PDB file of N, CA, C and O in Angstrom:
ATOM      1  N   UNK A   1      59.236 -52.793  11.011  1.00  0.00           N
ATOM      2  CA  UNK A   1      58.386 -52.218   9.995  1.00  0.00           C
ATOM      3  C   UNK A   1      57.255 -53.186   9.639  1.00  0.00           C
ATOM      4  O   UNK A   1      56.118 -52.766   9.423  1.00  0.00           O
ATOM      5  N   UNK A   2      57.564 -54.454   9.581  1.00  0.00           N
ATOM      6  CA  UNK A   2      56.536 -55.436   9.233  1.00  0.00           C
ATOM      7  C   UNK A   2      55.400 -55.410  10.253  1.00  0.00           C
ATOM      8  O   UNK A   2      54.229 -55.428   9.876  1.00  0.00           O
ATOM      9  N   UNK A   3      55.737 -55.369  11.529  1.00  0.00           N
ATOM     10  CA  UNK A   3      54.710 -55.358  12.571  1.00  0.00           C
ATOM     11  C   UNK A   3      53.921 -54.049  12.544  1.00  0.00           C
ATOM     12  O   UNK A   3      52.704 -54.054  12.732  1.00  0.00           O
ATOM     13  N   UNK A   4      54.599 -52.945  12.315  1.00  0.00           N
ATOM     14  CA  UNK A   4      53.939 -51.638  12.301  1.00  0.00           C
ATOM     15  C   UNK A   4      52.863 -51.560  11.223  1.00  0.00           C
ATOM     16  O   UNK A   4      51.791 -50.997  11.445  1.00  0.00           O
ATOM     17  N   UNK A   5      53.153 -52.127  10.058  1.00  0.00           N
ATOM     18  CA  UNK A   5      52.216 -52.048   8.938  1.00  0.00           C
ATOM     19  C   UNK A   5      51.402 -53.313   8.721  1.00  0.00           C
ATOM     20  O   UNK A   5      50.594 -53.379   7.795  1.00  0.00           O
ATOM     21  N   UNK A   6      51.607 -54.320   9.569  1.00  0.00           N
ATOM     22  CA  UNK A   6      50.811 -55.536   9.487  1.00  0.00           C
ATOM     23  C   UNK A   6      51.052 -56.362   8.239  1.00  0.00           C
ATOM     24  O   UNK A   6      50.121 -56.942   7.680  1.00  0.00           O
ATOM     25  N   UNK A   7      52.312 -56.416   7.799  1.00  0.00           N
ATOM     26  CA  UNK A   7      52.659 -57.232   6.633  1.00  0.00           C
ATOM     27  C   UNK A   7      53.704 -58.261   7.050  1.00  0.00           C
ATOM     28  O   UNK A   7      54.326 -58.144   8.106  1.00  0.00           O
ATOM     29  N   UNK A   8      53.882 -59.251   6.218  1.00  0.00           N
ATOM     30  CA  UNK A   8      54.882 -60.275   6.493  1.00  0.00           C
ATOM     31  C   UNK A   8      56.287 -59.679   6.383  1.00  0.00           C
ATOM     32  O   UNK A   8      56.514 -58.739   5.622  1.00  0.00           O
ATOM     33  N   UNK A   9      57.213 -60.231   7.142  1.00  0.00           N
ATOM     34  CA  UNK A   9      58.603 -59.753   7.128  1.00  0.00           C
ATOM     35  C   UNK A   9      59.194 -59.790   5.725  1.00  0.00           C
ATOM     36  O   UNK A   9      59.890 -58.859   5.319  1.00  0.00           O
ATOM     37  N   UNK A  10      58.922 -60.862   4.981  1.00  0.00           N
ATOM     38  CA  UNK A  10      59.461 -60.961   3.616  1.00  0.00           C
ATOM     39  C   UNK A  10      58.892 -59.880   2.703  1.00  0.00           C
ATOM     40  O   UNK A  10      59.583 -59.402   1.803  1.00  0.00           O
ATOM     41  N   UNK A  11      57.640 -59.492   2.928  1.00  0.00           N
ATOM     42  CA  UNK A  11      57.026 -58.430   2.132  1.00  0.00           C
ATOM     43  C   UNK A  11      57.733 -57.109   2.403  1.00  0.00           C
ATOM     44  O   UNK A  11      58.025 -56.358   1.472  1.00  0.00           O
ATOM     45  N   UNK A  12      58.008 -56.823   3.665  1.00  0.00           N
ATOM     46  CA  UNK A  12      58.721 -55.589   4.026  1.00  0.00           C
ATOM     47  C   UNK A  12      60.126 -55.591   3.438  1.00  0.00           C
ATOM     48  O   UNK A  12      60.588 -54.569   2.929  1.00  0.00           O
ATOM     49  N   UNK A  13      60.799 -56.713   3.503  1.00  0.00           N
ATOM     50  CA  UNK A  13      62.154 -56.810   2.940  1.00  0.00           C
ATOM     51  C   UNK A  13      62.139 -56.623   1.429  1.00  0.00           C
ATOM     52  O   UNK A  13      63.032 -55.986   0.870  1.00  0.00           O
ATOM     53  N   UNK A  14      61.125 -57.177   0.766  1.00  0.00           N
ATOM     54  CA  UNK A  14      61.008 -57.021  -0.689  1.00  0.00           C
ATOM     55  C   UNK A  14      60.750 -55.559  -1.051  1.00  0.00           C
ATOM     56  O   UNK A  14      61.282 -55.057  -2.041  1.00  0.00           O
ATOM     57  N   UNK A  15      59.935 -54.883  -0.251  1.00  0.00           N
ATOM     58  CA  UNK A  15      59.654 -53.465  -0.511  1.00  0.00           C
ATOM     59  C   UNK A  15      60.919 -52.633  -0.369  1.00  0.00           C
ATOM     60  O   UNK A  15      61.181 -51.758  -1.194  1.00  0.00           O
ATOM     61  N   UNK A  16      61.705 -52.896   0.668  1.00  0.00           N
ATOM     62  CA  UNK A  16      62.972 -52.179   0.854  1.00  0.00           C
ATOM     63  C   UNK A  16      63.921 -52.472  -0.308  1.00  0.00           C
ATOM     64  O   UNK A  16      64.613 -51.571  -0.783  1.00  0.00           O
ATOM     65  N   UNK A  17      63.958 -53.721  -0.768  1.00  0.00           N
ATOM     66  CA  UNK A  17      64.820 -54.078  -1.895  1.00  0.00           C
ATOM     67  C   UNK A  17      64.418 -53.315  -3.162  1.00  0.00           C
ATOM     68  O   UNK A  17      65.282 -52.861  -3.912  1.00  0.00           O
ATOM     69  N   UNK A  18      63.118 -53.174  -3.399  1.00  0.00           N
ATOM     70  CA  UNK A  18      62.660 -52.407  -4.563  1.00  0.00           C
ATOM     71  C   UNK A  18      63.063 -50.947  -4.451  1.00  0.00           C
ATOM     72  O   UNK A  18      63.503 -50.345  -5.430  1.00  0.00           O
ATOM     73  N   UNK A  19      62.916 -50.381  -3.274  1.00  0.00           N
ATOM     74  CA  UNK A  19      63.315 -48.990  -3.063  1.00  0.00           C
ATOM     75  C   UNK A  19      64.827 -48.820  -3.217  1.00  0.00           C
ATOM     76  O   UNK A  19      65.289 -47.816  -3.759  1.00  0.00           O
ATOM     77  N   UNK A  20      65.592 -49.800  -2.741  1.00  0.00           N
ATOM     78  CA  UNK A  20      67.048 -49.744  -2.877  1.00  0.00           C
ATOM     79  C   UNK A  20      67.447 -49.847  -4.350  1.00  0.00           C
ATOM     80  O   UNK A  20      68.334 -49.122  -4.801  1.00  0.00           O
ATOM     81  N   UNK A  21      66.805 -50.734  -5.099  1.00  0.00           N
ATOM     82  CA  UNK A  21      67.100 -50.883  -6.539  1.00  0.00           C
ATOM     83  C   UNK A  21      66.771 -49.614  -7.315  1.00  0.00           C
ATOM     84  O   UNK A  21      67.411 -49.313  -8.323  1.00  0.00           O
ATOM     85  N   UNK A  22      65.780 -48.877  -6.849  1.00  0.00           N
ATOM     86  CA  UNK A  22      65.393 -47.623  -7.503  1.00  0.00           C
ATOM     87  C   UNK A  22      66.194 -46.434  -6.970  1.00  0.00           C
ATOM     88  O   UNK A  22      65.929 -45.288  -7.335  1.00  0.00           O
ATOM     89  N   UNK A  23      67.183 -46.712  -6.100  1.00  0.00           N
ATOM     90  CA  UNK A  23      68.034 -45.682  -5.489  1.00  0.00           C
ATOM     91  C   UNK A  23      67.244 -44.687  -4.642  1.00  0.00           C
ATOM     92  O   UNK A  23      67.645 -43.532  -4.501  1.00  0.00           O
ATOM     93  N   UNK A  24      66.137 -45.131  -4.087  1.00  0.00           N
ATOM     94  CA  UNK A  24      65.329 -44.274  -3.206  1.00  0.00           C
ATOM     95  C   UNK A  24      65.793 -44.364  -1.761  1.00  0.00           C
ATOM     96  O   UNK A  24      65.568 -43.444  -0.975  1.00  0.00           O
ATOM     97  N   UNK A  25      66.442 -45.475  -1.407  1.00  0.00           N
ATOM     98  CA  UNK A  25      66.982 -45.650  -0.068  1.00  0.00           C
ATOM     99  C   UNK A  25      68.366 -46.275  -0.188  1.00  0.00           C
ATOM    100  O   UNK A  25      68.716 -46.868  -1.208  1.00  0.00           O
ATOM    101  N   UNK A  26      69.139 -46.126   0.878  1.00  0.00           N
ATOM    102  CA  UNK A  26      70.439 -46.799   0.956  1.00  0.00           C
ATOM    103  C   UNK A  26      70.495 -47.511   2.300  1.00  0.00           C
ATOM    104  O   UNK A  26      69.976 -47.013   3.299  1.00  0.00           O
ATOM    105  N   UNK A  27      71.123 -48.669   2.317  1.00  0.00           N
ATOM    106  CA  UNK A  27      71.225 -49.453   3.534  1.00  0.00           C
ATOM    107  C   UNK A  27      72.678 -49.501   3.963  1.00  0.00           C
ATOM    108  O   UNK A  27      73.561 -49.827   3.170  1.00  0.00           O
ATOM    109  N   UNK A  28      72.921 -49.172   5.229  1.00  0.00           N
ATOM    110  CA  UNK A  28      74.253 -49.242   5.799  1.00  0.00           C
ATOM    111  C   UNK A  28      74.258 -50.344   6.854  1.00  0.00           C
ATOM    112  O   UNK A  28      73.448 -50.319   7.781  1.00  0.00           O
ATOM    113  N   UNK A  29      75.161 -51.307   6.718  1.00  0.00           N
ATOM    114  CA  UNK A  29      75.228 -52.392   7.685  1.00  0.00           C
ATOM    115  C   UNK A  29      75.399 -51.856   9.110  1.00  0.00           C
ATOM    116  O   UNK A  29      76.171 -50.926   9.345  1.00  0.00           O
ATOM    117  N   UNK A  30      74.685 -52.442  10.038  1.00  0.00           N
ATOM    118  CA  UNK A  30      74.712 -52.101  11.466  1.00  0.00           C
ATOM    119  C   UNK A  30      74.196 -50.703  11.772  1.00  0.00           C
ATOM    120  O   UNK A  30      74.300 -50.258  12.915  1.00  0.00           O
ATOM    121  N   UNK A  31      73.646 -49.995  10.794  1.00  0.00           N
ATOM    122  CA  UNK A  31      73.137 -48.642  11.015  1.00  0.00           C
ATOM    123  C   UNK A  31      71.655 -48.543  10.684  1.00  0.00           C
ATOM    124  O   UNK A  31      70.879 -48.004  11.472  1.00  0.00           O
ATOM    125  N   UNK A  32      71.253 -49.064   9.513  1.00  0.00           N
ATOM    126  CA  UNK A  32      69.856 -48.996   9.123  1.00  0.00           C
ATOM    127  C   UNK A  32      69.692 -48.629   7.657  1.00  0.00           C
ATOM    128  O   UNK A  32      70.652 -48.632   6.885  1.00  0.00           O
ATOM    129  N   UNK A  33      68.453 -48.313   7.290  1.00  0.00           N
ATOM    130  CA  UNK A  33      68.111 -47.942   5.922  1.00  0.00           C
ATOM    131  C   UNK A  33      67.646 -46.496   5.933  1.00  0.00           C
ATOM    132  O   UNK A  33      66.829 -46.103   6.766  1.00  0.00           O
ATOM    133  N   UNK A  34      68.169 -45.711   5.008  1.00  0.00           N
ATOM    134  CA  UNK A  34      67.929 -44.281   4.986  1.00  0.00           C
ATOM    135  C   UNK A  34      67.445 -43.827   3.621  1.00  0.00           C
ATOM    136  O   UNK A  34      67.882 -44.351   2.596  1.00  0.00           O
ATOM    137  N   UNK A  35      66.552 -42.862   3.604  1.00  0.00           N
ATOM    138  CA  UNK A  35      66.052 -42.289   2.353  1.00  0.00           C
ATOM    139  C   UNK A  35      67.164 -41.466   1.730  1.00  0.00           C
ATOM    140  O   UNK A  35      67.857 -40.718   2.419  1.00  0.00           O
ATOM    141  N   UNK A  36      67.332 -41.609   0.414  1.00  0.00           N
ATOM    142  CA  UNK A  36      68.342 -40.833  -0.299  1.00  0.00           C
ATOM    143  C   UNK A  36      67.713 -39.583  -0.893  1.00  0.00           C
ATOM    144  O   UNK A  36      66.494 -39.493  -1.038  1.00  0.00           O
ATOM    145  N   UNK A  37      68.546 -38.637  -1.229  1.00  0.00           N
ATOM    146  CA  UNK A  37      68.064 -37.430  -1.883  1.00  0.00           C
ATOM    147  C   UNK A  37      67.755 -37.789  -3.334  1.00  0.00           C
ATOM    148  O   UNK A  37      68.621 -38.284  -4.056  1.00  0.00           O
ATOM    149  N   UNK A  38      66.533 -37.538  -3.750  1.00  0.00           N
ATOM    150  CA  UNK A  38      66.109 -37.878  -5.099  1.00  0.00           C
ATOM    151  C   UNK A  38      66.067 -36.599  -5.925  1.00  0.00           C
ATOM    152  O   UNK A  38      65.300 -35.684  -5.625  1.00  0.00           O
ATOM    153  N   UNK A  39      66.896 -36.539  -6.970  1.00  0.00           N
ATOM    154  CA  UNK A  39      66.943 -35.349  -7.812  1.00  0.00           C
ATOM    155  C   UNK A  39      66.004 -35.471  -9.001  1.00  0.00           C
ATOM    156  O   UNK A  39      65.454 -34.472  -9.465  1.00  0.00           O
ATOM    157  N   UNK A  40      65.820 -36.673  -9.492  1.00  0.00           N
ATOM    158  CA  UNK A  40      64.909 -36.924 -10.612  1.00  0.00           C
ATOM    159  C   UNK A  40      63.869 -37.938 -10.156  1.00  0.00           C
ATOM    160  O   UNK A  40      64.184 -38.818  -9.355  1.00  0.00           O
ATOM    161  N   UNK A  41      62.634 -37.835 -10.649  1.00  0.00           N
ATOM    162  CA  UNK A  41      61.647 -38.859 -10.293  1.00  0.00           C
ATOM    163  C   UNK A  41      62.056 -40.211 -10.864  1.00  0.00           C
ATOM    164  O   UNK A  41      62.720 -40.276 -11.898  1.00  0.00           O
ATOM    165  N   UNK A  42      61.661 -41.288 -10.191  1.00  0.00           N
ATOM    166  CA  UNK A  42      61.996 -42.614 -10.710  1.00  0.00           C
ATOM    167  C   UNK A  42      61.357 -42.839 -12.083  1.00  0.00           C
ATOM    168  O   UNK A  42      60.378 -42.176 -12.428  1.00  0.00           O
ATOM    169  N   UNK A  43      61.904 -43.768 -12.864  1.00  0.00           N
ATOM    170  CA  UNK A  43      61.413 -43.987 -14.242  1.00  0.00           C
ATOM    171  C   UNK A  43      59.910 -44.223 -14.339  1.00  0.00           C
ATOM    172  O   UNK A  43      59.276 -43.733 -15.273  1.00  0.00           O
ATOM    173  N   UNK A  44      59.321 -44.968 -13.391  1.00  0.00           N
ATOM    174  CA  UNK A  44      57.880 -45.250 -13.486  1.00  0.00           C
ATOM    175  C   UNK A  44      57.067 -43.974 -13.290  1.00  0.00           C
ATOM    176  O   UNK A  44      55.966 -43.866 -13.829  1.00  0.00           O
ATOM    177  N   UNK A  45      57.578 -43.011 -12.537  1.00  0.00           N
ATOM    178  CA  UNK A  45      56.860 -41.756 -12.314  1.00  0.00           C
ATOM    179  C   UNK A  45      56.929 -40.862 -13.546  1.00  0.00           C
ATOM    180  O   UNK A  45      55.968 -40.162 -13.864  1.00  0.00           O
ATOM    181  N   UNK A  46      58.057 -40.886 -14.236  1.00  0.00           N
ATOM    182  CA  UNK A  46      58.203 -40.067 -15.447  1.00  0.00           C
ATOM    183  C   UNK A  46      57.275 -40.556 -16.542  1.00  0.00           C
ATOM    184  O   UNK A  46      56.789 -39.761 -17.347  1.00  0.00           O
ATOM    185  N   UNK A  47      57.024 -41.856 -16.578  1.00  0.00           N
ATOM    186  CA  UNK A  47      56.185 -42.427 -17.613  1.00  0.00           C
ATOM    187  C   UNK A  47      54.692 -42.230 -17.289  1.00  0.00           C
ATOM    188  O   UNK A  47      53.829 -42.543 -18.110  1.00  0.00           O
ATOM    189  N   UNK A  48      54.403 -41.720 -16.114  1.00  0.00           N
ATOM    190  CA  UNK A  48      53.017 -41.516 -15.721  1.00  0.00           C
ATOM    191  C   UNK A  48      52.330 -42.759 -15.190  1.00  0.00           C
ATOM    192  O   UNK A  48      51.124 -42.747 -14.942  1.00  0.00           O
ATOM    193  N   UNK A  49      53.097 -43.844 -15.013  1.00  0.00           N
ATOM    194  CA  UNK A  49      52.517 -45.086 -14.513  1.00  0.00           C
ATOM    195  C   UNK A  49      52.629 -45.193 -13.014  1.00  0.00           C
ATOM    196  O   UNK A  49      53.267 -44.364 -12.366  1.00  0.00           O
ATOM    197  N   UNK A  50      52.021 -46.193 -12.479  1.00  0.00           N
ATOM    198  CA  UNK A  50      52.064 -46.440 -11.032  1.00  0.00           C
ATOM    199  C   UNK A  50      52.651 -47.816 -10.784  1.00  0.00           C
ATOM    200  O   UNK A  50      52.554 -48.711 -11.623  1.00  0.00           O
ATOM    201  N   UNK A  51      53.254 -47.967  -9.633  1.00  0.00           N
ATOM    202  CA  UNK A  51      53.768 -49.281  -9.245  1.00  0.00           C
ATOM    203  C   UNK A  51      52.581 -50.137  -8.838  1.00  0.00           C
ATOM    204  O   UNK A  51      51.741 -49.703  -8.050  1.00  0.00           O
ATOM    205  N   UNK A  52      52.509 -51.322  -9.359  1.00  0.00           N
ATOM    206  CA  UNK A  52      51.409 -52.219  -9.018  1.00  0.00           C
ATOM    207  C   UNK A  52      51.921 -53.484  -8.433  1.00  0.00           C
ATOM    208  O   UNK A  52      51.136 -54.365  -8.084  1.00  0.00           O
TER     209      UNK A  52
END
């Protein structure tokens, strides 16, 4: 993913960690990272703000 988007590996890992903390993705060892079904928008979206 880092090479595809031209970002540092640590940046890609940090982005995945943020998504995992927000329950937007789940990571399974030896399988990969998968998008989860989102029933409610994340808290920052409900407040009308944007991630910066």
